[in-house]
N, C-alpha and C positions, 0 to 999 in steps of 0.2 A: 504493499498500500504506499510505503514511504517511498518507492521508487515512481509510483504514478504520480505523486502528489508534486517532487521535485521535478518531473517531467514536464509536467503542466506549470509548475512556477517558471520553470524557465523560457516556457514559450511565452508567458503572460508576459515576463519579463523582457524579453525580443520587442513584443508590442509596445508594452511601456516606454521604454526605454527610446524605441523608435518615436514616438508621440513626443515625449521630452523634447528630444534633440530637434524637432521642427521650430526652424528660426525664431516664428514670433510665438511660440509658447515658451519653450524655455522654463517653465514651470512646473513643480512636481505636483500641486494640488489640482492646476488644470490639465493635468496631464491624467490622473488620475479620473477624472471628471470625464474627459474624451474616451479613456480606454473603458469606463464603464459603460458608456453608451455604446461602445464598438460590442463589447460583450454582449450585451443587452441583444442587439441585431442580430449577432452571429447565434444566439440562442433563442430568437424568435420562432421557429418552427417547433421547434421543441415544447414550447412554452405555447403555442396556439394549441398543440396536438394534446399536453396535458387540460389545457381548460376544454377541449372536445370531449377528453374523457372524464371528468368531471361530470360535464352535464349528460353525458350517455350513463354514468353510473348512477346519479340521481335519477336518472328515468327507468332505469330497470330495477330501482331500490322496492318497489311497489309489490312487482311481479316476482322478487326475490323473496319477499317476506310471504306471501300466500304459498311461495314451493317450502319454505320453511314450518308455515302451519299445517299444510297439508301431509307432510311426509314426516312429521317431527319424532313419529316413531320408527321410522325406517332410516337412519342414516345414510345407508348404501344408496338409497333410491333416491333421496334429497341430493346427496353429491352429483348422481349423475344428472338430475333435471339441471342442476344449477349450472353443470359442465355445459347441459343443452342450451342453457338461457344462456352464457357467455357466449358461446359457438354462433346462435342466430344473431344476435346482438355485434359480432365480429370483434370481441372484446377477450384481454387475458383479465385471469384474476389478479396478476401481477405487475397491471398495466401503467400503475403507479409508481413501482420501484424503480425503473430505469431512468424516471427524470428526479428521483430522491437521490441516487446515486449520483448523479451529474452535480446537483447541488452542493452535497457534501464536498465531492472534489474540488467543484470551484469555490468552496468557502476555504477551504483548507489551502488549495494554493495560492490564493490572494492573500491570504493571512502570512505564509512564509514568503509570498513576493514583497509585501510590503512592510514584514519586521525583518527581512534579509535583502533589503535593495541592492546591497554591493555585490551580494552573491548572484541574484537572482536578474537583476536588472543590468548592471554594469559590468558584471562577469568578471569582474577584480580577480578572484580567487584563480582563475584560469591564465591569467597575465603575471600576476604576483600574488602567488600562494601562500608567502609570509608576512604580505603587507597588512593585512588586517589584524593579526595573530600581534605580530611588532606592535603595531598601534594599540592594542588593548593591554599589551604587557604594561607601557607605558602610562597609561591610565592606572594600571594597577600600582604602578609604583609610587604614582603620586598619592594615591589613596587606596592604602591596601583594603581598607574594610569597605571600600564602595563597592555596591552592587549592581552589575551591569547585566539588567533583564533583556536587554536589546543592544548588542555589541557594537554590531553593523552600523544601528541609529547614532549610537553613543560616537562613532569614529566619525562619521558624517560632521555632527554637531562640534567635535573637537577639534578636527584635522581639516574640513573641508575647505574651510578659508585659505588654508595654507596649500593645501594638495589638491590642486584639480582632478586628478586620479578618482578621489573620492569624494568631489564635491557635487552635491545635489543642492537645486535653490526649493527649499522647502517652505521658504517664507511664501503665505497664500491669505491674502484680504487683511495682513495685519497678525494671521496666527502662525507660527511655527508647527508645522505637521509633523516634527519629530519629536513634540511634547508626548509624553505618556500622561494623563492626568493624575493618576495615583503619585506622579512623582512629582508632581507640581501643584499640590493643592491651594498652592496661596495665590496662585494665578486663574482670576476669574475667566480669563478668557480660553482655556484648557476645558471648560464646559459648553461650551457653543455649540459645538459640533455634536456632543454627546445629546446634549440635551434634543437639538433637534433632529437627530437620527432617534431618539426613544418616541418623541411625538409621532414621526413619521411612519417608525414601527406600528405604532399603536392603530393608527388609521390602515396601514397596509394589512393588519391582522383582520381588522373589523372587515375590510372589503372581502379579504380573501375567506374568511372564515363565515361569512353571512349565509346562512342555510333558508333558501326560498323554502317556504311551505304551501302546499297548495289548500284550495278552498275544501275542507272535508266536512261533510254532516257531520253534527255533534253526535247522534248515534253511532260513528265509525271511532270518535275519540275517546273511546273507552277502554280500559283494561291494559293490556301490555304496548299497545299502539301509543296511549298517551304517554307511558312510562319512558318510551323509547324517545319519543318527540323530547320531554322533560330531560334525558340525559344528553342527547345529542345538544340541547340547548345549553345545559350546565357545563358540559365540555368546554363548548365554544367559548364561554365567559371566564373559564378556567385560564384556558389558553392565552384569550386577551389580558387577562392580569398576569399571566406567570411570565409570559414571553418578554415583555418590557421590563421586567425585573432583572431576567436574564441578561438582557440587552445593555442594560445600565453597568452590571458587573462585568463583562466584554469590555464594552466601551472605557470604562475607568482604568483597565489595567493593559488596553492595547495603545499602538500609537495613532495618535490623530489622523495619520494618513489613509489607516485601517477604517476609523469613524467614518472618514468622509467619504471613502469608497460605500462603504454599507449605506451611509444618508444619501449619496447620488442613487444607490441601486433602489432604495425605498421610495425616492420619489418617481423614479421611470417605472417601477410595479406598479405604484397606484395609478399613474397616466396609464400603464399597459392594461390593469385590469379593468378599469373604468371604459376604454376603449373597445376592451374588449366584451365586456358586458353587454353593451351597446348595440357592439355588433352582431353577437348570440342572438339578442333579443329580436333585434330586427328580422335576423335569419329566420327566427322562429313565426313570425307573424305573416 
């Protein structure tokens, strides 16, 4: 798994470095925003397919529930009928797994890219294998007790202005994207991107987890059906509460460059979801 993550981190690093080196950009924050847009466009076909799968899944849920009720005492027959249902609808029971795996790989790859920009973006280790370690040793000699959570970020901050090989312009709209909020608690600026990230996360989750409910007669809203609806609603509410909390924890211990990527991704996801919801709704009419 680590090899796959490293492979994609290197590929993303080439893209990010190419964007950064464009003459009118030369800014890490702007490069991350454009990089995020590029990745979103590349993954758009997968996102559209995932949205279609979600719509189709919601459509066959009712028939699936009927099968489960009809063959509750015959597990083998129930499984057979469920497989036939998926086959008729041209769906796989594991339809959502592929997109989920992609999202995990993307998340980890970008994390490694942003936390190790000299390795994956600048490819410093290939040209100067000892350069980063020597800089880290110098920093440790100055303060042996200094904790270096992100060594390459620290090298950029400490040595970038004097050494062009490790210099990356991380100043973006008055913010230093090399900062880690948990390490700069007295600097109120470090909270701007994480707070915006959390706000957009809440909005994105609400849009993504909104479960449409059909108009069902009152007599059909009894027993297990009501329990299932209530359970789904409660799960959505719990996700809406838990995910922002997790987002805060991650954003507080990650470089602001990563939070900027997530913030941009959230904004694009919100726009993407709203457009797709409108598109699919019009397609059904």
